[in-house]
N, C-alpha and C positions, 0 to 999 in steps of 0.2 A: 734838925733836918727832917723834912717830911718824907713819909713812906709812900712813894709814888706807885708802887706795885698795887696798892689797894684801888687805884683809880683806873687800872687797865680794863677792868670789867666792873663797873659800879653797881654790882648786884645789891650792895647794901642800901641803895637808894629806895628800894621797894619797902624797906622797913622803917622809913622816916615817918614820924608822926604827922607830917604835912601831907602824906599820901593817903591818909585815911579818908573814906568816903564822905565823912561829915565835915571835912575841912575844904573850904572854898580856896582853890589855888591862888586866886587874886589876893587873899589875905597875906600871902608870903611876899607879895610885890606891892606894898602900900605906896601911896603917892609920896613924892619928895616934899621935904619941908616939914617942920614941926616934928612931933614924935608920933607918927602914925604906925610905928613898928611894934607897939605894945602887944597887940593881939598875936602877931606872928611870933614874938619872943616867948609868949606864954605857951604856944604850941611847941616851940623848940625846947622849952625848959624840961619837959618830961620825955624827950625823944631819946630812944636807945642808941641812935647813930649820930647824935649831935656832934661829937668830936670828929668823926669821919667826914661829916658834912662840912664842918668848918675847915678842916684840912683840905678838902676838895675845893672849896671856894677860894681859899688862899692860894693854893697851888695853881689853880686855873685862872686866877685874877678875875673872878666873877664880879662884874660891876653893878649888878642889880639884885634887888630882893634881899630878904632876910635869909641867911644861911648859917647854920651852926649857932643860931641864937644871936648873931650880930648883924647889924645893918651894914651896907656898903661902906659908909664912913668909918664905922668901928673896925671893920676888916682892914680898911686902908691904914688905919692907925697901927693895928697889929703888924701888918706887913712892913710898915716903916720901921717899927721897933726891931723886927726880925732882921731886916736888911742892915740896920745899924749895928747889930750884934756881931 
């Protein structure tokens, strides 16, 4: 079960590795098809709020971009597994 109270005020978002000045926001929203998500996933790999970001994306059914280190397709697969459990 997801902890939704963390999402009432997503203050944690400002600590995301993707919000740093040297990261182009477009990197986190790569084009569809192929594996254009590698660069975004590298950014997520060292992020301090990665799990919070993933939980947020899954809870809110975010359909675009890399969040929590997963592409929309990967998040969809996680959601399907959780729904089946």
